[in-house]
N, C-alpha and C positions, 0 to 999 in steps of 0.2 A: 220492749213491745214496739212493733212497727205499725203505726196507724195506717189505714188503707189509703192508698193514693187514688185520687180521682182526676188527675191531670192528664192531658194528652198533648203531645208535641207534633208539629208538622215536621216530617222527616225530609232530609235533603236528597230527594231523588230527581230533582228537576234542574235543568240547565237551560240557559238562553244562548242561542248562537245567532249572531247578527252578521250577515254576509252581504256586502254590496256587490251586485252583479247586473249584467244586462238581462232584460226580460223580454218575453214576447207573448203575444196573445195565444191562447190555446183553449181547446174545449175543456169542459169540466172534467177533472180527473176521476178515475175509479178510486177505490180504497187503496189499491197498491200504488197508483200514480200519485196519490196525495202525499205519500211518504217522500217522494223525490220529484221535484219539479224545478225548472229553471226560474228561480225567483230571487227576490231581494234579501229575504231573511228567513230564518228557520228556528224552530224550537227543537231542542234535544231532550227527549224523555229517556231517562236512564234508571235502571234498577240498580240500586246501590249494592256493591259487593259485600257490604257489611250487614245487609238484611239477613236476619236469622233464617229466613226461608228462601234464600237466594236460589238454590238449586231447583227447588220445586217451582218457584215462580218463573225461573228461566225456561224450564221445560214447558210450562203453560204458554208463555209468550211464543216460544218457538213453534208449538202446536198450532198457534193461530197465525203463523207467518211473520212474527216479529223477532227482533234481536233484543238483548238486554239493554242495548243502547241504540235508540231509534231516532232518526232525524225526520221531523215533519216540517215540510216546507210551506211557506205562506206565499200566495200569489199577489201580484200587484193589483189585480182586480178580481172580483168575486161574483158568483151567482149562487142561487139557493142550493143547487145540487152539489156545487163544490164545497160550500160551507158544511153541508150535511156529511159529505164523504170525509172531509178533513176532521171534523169533530168526531165522527165514528171511529177513525183510526186512533186519535188521541185518547178517546174514552176507553176503547178496548185495552190499550196499554195501561192507562191509569188505574182501571179497575183491578187488574192483576197486581200491579205494584202495591196497591193499598189493601189487598186481602190480608186478613189476620189469620191466626192459627186455626180457629174453628171453621172459618169460611173456606180456607184452603182444604181442610179435611173433607168437608161435605160438598164442595163445589165439584170435586172429581166425578160426582154422579152425573153432572150435566156438562162435562168437558166437551162433548160433541154436540151439545144442544145449540140451535141457532139463537136461542134466547141468551143475551149477554148479561142480563141483570143478575147480580149476586145477592145483594141485600140493600135496604134503604140506607143504612150507615155507609156501606162501601160506595154506593152511588153518590151520595152527597159529598163524601170525602174526596172521591176521585174528581168530581166536577169542580170542587173548590180548589183542588191542587192545580188543575189546568187554568182556572180563573186567576189564581195567584201568579202563575207563570206569564199569562198574557198581560197582567197589570204591571209586572216588572218590565216586560218588554216595552209596553206603552210608555211607562215613566222614563225609560232610558232615552227616548226621543231619537233613537238610531234606526228605527224601522220605518220605512216609507209607507207601508200599507196600513195606515191608521184606520181607514174605513173597514178593512178586513178584520183587524183586531176588534173593532167595535161590534161588527156583525157577529163574530164568534162569541164575544162576551155576552151579547144580548141573547144569543141562542142558548148559551150555558145557563144564564140566569133563569131563562124560561124553563129549562129542564129541571133546575133545582126547585123552582116554584111548583112544578108538576109533582115532584116527589113529595114535597111538603103537603100539597093539597090531597094527595092520596093517603097520607098518614097523619092527618091532623087530629088533635084531641080537643074535644069540646071543653071550653072553660066556663064553669058556673061559679060565680063569686057569691060567697055567703055574707050577706050584708049585716047579719045580726051579731057578728063577732067584732069586738073592739080590736083595733090595731094601734092603740095609743103608744105602746112601747116600741112598736116597729117604726112608727112615724118619728118618735124621738131619736131612734137610732139613725134613721135616714138623715134627719136634721144634723145630728152630731157628725155623721159622715161627710155631709156637704160642707160643714164648717171646717172639716179637716182635709178638704180637697177631693172628696169623692165626686165623681160625675156620673149621673145615672139617668137613663130614660125609662126607668122601671118604677113601679110602685108596689107596695106589699099589700096583699089581701089574703083572706082565708078562702080557699078553693075547695069545692066539693070533692071529697075523696082523696085530698092531698094535704090537708092542713094548710100551713102558710105557703104562699108561692109568690113569685115575682111576675107582675103583669105589665105588659108593654103600655106605656102612656100614649104612644103614637105608633104609626106604621113604621116598622123597621125593615130595612132591606139588607140583602147580602152584603157583608163587609162593614155594616154599621156597628159602632161600638155601643153596646147596651149598657155596659157598666165599666167604669175605670176606677181602680183603687190605688191610691198612692202607697208606696212601700212604707212610708212613715207610720201607717196604722195597721200594717201586717204584723200579726203575732208570730214571732219566730224565736229561734234559740238565742238570738242576741239579747233578748230581755232576761234570759236566765243568767247570762254572764254578769249582769249588773245587779242581780238580786242578792238578798242576804243569805240565800240558801246555797248558792253556787259553790262556795268554798267547802261546804260539807258534802255536797253531792259529787263533786269531782273526785273525791277520795274513795268513792264506792267502786269497787272493781266491776267492770263490765256494764255499768249503767249507760244507757244510750241518751242522746240529747232529747229524743222523743219522750222518754220517761221523765227526764228532768222537766221538760215543758209541761207534762201532765201534772206533776207535783206542784209546779209553779202555779198552774191555772186553778188547782184546788184551793189554794190560798188567796190568789188574786181576785177570784169571784166574790170574796167577802171583804175586799179592801175598798172602803168608802171613798178613798182619795185616788183610786186607780184611774188612769187615763182611759181604761177600757170598761169602766163601771157600767156605762149605758149598754155596752155590748153584752156584758155578762147578764145584766138585768133582763135583756130581751131573749135570752136563751130559755128553752123550756125546762120545767122542773123535772120532767121525765122524758127520756128519748124513746122509750118503748122499742128498743131493738131486740134481736134474738138473745142478746146477752142478758136481758132482763126477763126472759121467759121463766114462768113459774113451773112447778112440777107437773101440773096437769097438761100444760102446753108441750112440755118436753116429752111426756109420755104419749101425747097425741101424735108425735113425730116418729114413734117407734117403727122401725122397718125402713126408714129413709136414711140417706147419708147425712142429711141435715141434723138428724138426731145425734149422730156421733160427733159432727162438727161443733155443735153448740155445747155438748158435754165437755169436749176437749178444751174449747175456748174458755168455758167457765173455770175448769180446773186450772188452766194456765194462769188466768187472772188471779184466782185465789192464791196460787203458789207465789206469784209475783208480789202480791200484797203482803203475804206472810214473810217474804224476804226483807221487806222494807219496814213493816210495822209489826209490833209497836216499838221496835228498837229506835227508830228515828225520833219518835215522840218521847221516849224515855231518855235518850241521850241529849236531845236538843228541844226541850219543851217550849222554849221561847220562839223558836223558828218553825217548829212543827207542832202546833197546838193539837192536842188529842181530839178535840171536838170538830176540827176541820179535816181530820184524816181518818175518818171512819171508813169501813168497807163500803157503805152506801155512797159516800162522797167519792171514793175511789172509782167505783163502778160508773157513777155519773160522769166523771172526767174521762174515763176510758171510752164511754159511748160518745161523748162530745168529740174526742179526737178521732175516733173511728169514723163517725158519720159526717164530720164537718171539715176535717183537715184536707189540705191539698199540698202536693209536692210542687214547690216553686223553684225554677231555675233562676238564680241570681246572676248579676253581671260578672261576678268572680268565677263563674262556672260551677258553683256548688249548688247541689240540689238540697233544699231544706224543707222539712215538714212544717207547715204553717196553718194558722187559722186566719181566714180572710173575712173580716166583718162585712155584713150585708150579702156577700156572695153566697153565704150559706142558705139564703132564702131561695136560691135557684134549685128547683127540683129536677130529679133525673127523669129521663124518658127514653124509650127505645128509639124515638125519632126526635132527637134534640135539635135545638136551634144553634147551640154553641158547642162546637167540637174541639176547637184548638184554643188552648189557653195554658197558663201556668209558666210563662216565661216573662221576666221583667223587661219592659220596654226601656232600653237604656237612655234614650233621648228624653222620655217623659218621667223616668224613674217610677213607673207605675205598672200595674197589671191591667191589661185590656181584655175584656170579654167581647169578642167580635162575632157577629152572626155568620153562620155558615148557610142558613136558609132564612127566608123572610119570616117576620112575626108581625101579625096585624095588631092594631090598637085594641086593647081589651083582652088579648089572648095571653095565656100563660107562657112565659119564656122559659124553655127547658135547657138544661145543661147535661152533657154526658159525664156521668161519674166514671165511666170506663166500660169495658166489655165484660160485664159481670153476669153470672147466673142468678136466678131468683133466690137460690139458697144463700149466696153471698150477700145479696141485697137485704134479705131478711135478717141474717146474722148481724150485720154491721150497720144497716140503715133502717131496718124495721118496716119494710114494705114489699109488696109484690107489684112489679110493674104492670101497667095495662098493656094488653096485646100479647102476641106470641113472641117470647124472648128466644132468639136464635142461639143464645148461650146456655139455655137450659138443656144441658147434655147429661147423659148417664154414662159413666165410664164402664167399659166392658173388660172384666178381669179375665183375660185368657192368655195362655202361654205364647210368648213371641217365637217366631220362626226365623231362620236365617234370612229368608226373603224379605222380612220386615225392614232389615237394615238397608236393603236395596231400594225399597219404596219409601223410606224415610218415615214410616209409621210404625213405631214400636208400641204405641199405646192406641187403644181403639175406643170408640164412643158411639152412642146413638142419641137421637133426639126425636121429637115428634115427627112422624113420617109425613104429616100434612105440609111440612116445610119444604119437602123435596118434590120436584116436578115429575120426575121420571118414575112411573110405577109399572112400567112394562116388564116383561119377562127378563130375567137376569139383573134387574134393578130393584123393583118392588118398593121404591121409596126409601130404601135402606142405603147406608153409606157404602160406597164401592170399596174403600180400603178394608173395611171389616169383612165384607163378603169375599173379597179376594184372599184375605188371610185364612178364612175358614175353608175356602176352596183348596188352597195349597195344603192346608193341614189334612183335609179329607182325602185328597187324591192329587199329589204333586205333579203327576205326569200328564194329566188330562188337559186338553185344549178347551178353555172355557168359552162361554157365550156361543156355543154351537148347538144346534138342535139334534144332536146325536144321542142315542139311547143311553150310553154310558155317562155322558155329561149331564143329561137330564136327571138320571138317578143320583149322581153326585150332588146336583143342585138341591134335590129333595132332601138329601141327608144334611146338607148345610142349613137349609131353612128349618128342618126338624130340630137340629141341634140348637139353633138360635131360639126357636120357640120354647124349647125345654128350659133354656137359661132364663127367659123372661116369664115363663109360667111360675118359676120359683120366686122371681122378683115380685110378681103380682100377688102371690100368696103371702109374702112377707109384709106387703102393704095392708093386707086385711080388707074387710068390707068397708064401704063408704059410710061415713057417719051422717045420718039423715036427721039428726036432732035440730031443733031450732037454734040457728047460729046467731041470730040477731041479739039474743039474750045471753050469749056467752061472753067471757072476758076477751079483751083485744088479742091477747097472746094465743089463747086456744083457737079463736076464730082464724087467726093468721096461720097457725100450724095446720089446721084442718084444710084450709084453702090450698096450702102448699102440697099437702098429701094428695088432694084431689088432682092437682096438676101432675104429680108423679104418676097417678093411676091413668090419667089421660094419655101421657106419653107412652107408658108401657102398653096400654090397650091398643094404641095405634101401631106399635111394633108387632104385637100378636096378630092384629088384623091384617097387616101387610104380609106377615108370614103365611097366614091362612090363604089369602088371595093368591100369593105367589105359588103356594103348593097346588092350588087348583089349576093355575095356568100350566104349571109343569106337568101335572097329571094328565091334562088334556093333550099336551104335546107328546107325552110319553105314550099314551094310548094311540095317538096318530102314527107314531113311529112303529109301534108293534103291528098296527094294521097294515102299514106299507110293507113291513118285512114279511108278513104272512102272505101278501099278494105276490111276493118275489120281486 
């Protein structure tokens, strides 16, 4: 079993180029001029050739007038217009470099749009990557334009703050909940070298969360965890069960750790006793859904995912038990290795584990005490983490955007859909999740290999800006695929009668597909949800979300068909006039 990874690493797409030259005064550059000016030093922004989407990103960069390796020069003096133009160039490049798979697929809808913004996540990550580059250049001491670096830095921090202000989540602390166990864990952590600027509290709608004790700025370390209290596979090597587990064919270190934690949580002399005591008795993820909740999901892909996951875990448990208890009762006491205890440990590792890159270059699945209190958000404060700082021998959770005192500090668990978050974490995120996609199962064409899209998907059409004719708020790769399938030889996006008729066939086919999807979802459940169990309520909320997405697609198809019919009638009228 592979517990879900929630780490994110800063990829090496950035280089610093320091060049000492003669310089002269010149008027503020345009965007093109910002890329090459007679200056003292420059930044080189480069798209890594190892990027899995290199070809697609390279094409996007070239469409906007950039190369995969672009040099952005810094002047010896600055003015507001030069700062703005230079930052615009760097940000255009950084946004494309940091696009992920889903953003790449859907951004093609707006490839020609003057609006450059792709998503809040992409914006914060792009701005932080430029900020990191400037800080490296500043710390080198080799660039003479310190005032320019500072002005650029201030402008970037201001933009990051604006993104956060537009996507902030209100924090309401529930004062009537005891946090004694959590306080004990924090004190234990501080005795063992943890440094934190966070406190633990119960938050409305989120359970336990990490709250900023003071105002935290971009780059501040909210939490630092020494490696010495990280729970990793090294603990299994020194345990009394390792000599037994290592003889089991195909067993992973993650499974060994899971079995170790099932026993360790009951060890009164464990170094991690306070940590295990602070863990919840029930994690309430999709893996714990009862029959009513699972049946409420019927018609969704999540229904199939949870059923398969439960079957997988049952099968894995059956492969290990009761044989381990029968053969080694002193090491694997039967009362500690029940199915219920096994499921609890699975949910622990799925919902709390992180992949950590250690100095030896090995990626290990670990539990990080206290870091588990950081909740996920679509607009997190912490994006980059999961790599051991070799100088401090610790994990540092550094802020990518500011967090005010009293505000909940959020972590990014990863680019996950709501179905994944329900299955392995047990919650629906607040807001519109851009990763809530529905795969479209249609036959691939030869042209799909050319466009690099062999799989297609849709999401809520409210997330796309362009709802004009030939776009409709629907993803362009999917539309183009259907157009090629319907009529390979037609020239698309032209107001010719034959093309308009082809477009109507395309939208009609798409509408037919999602009519069936909506029918499989059934009618909305309007019963009193406040009095239902947690799992049924969560299942019903997810199904409502699926209906909303499908409904938006059907609405976009209907609106598009009306636009096309109007243009088609106009074409007929013009033809009749000769």
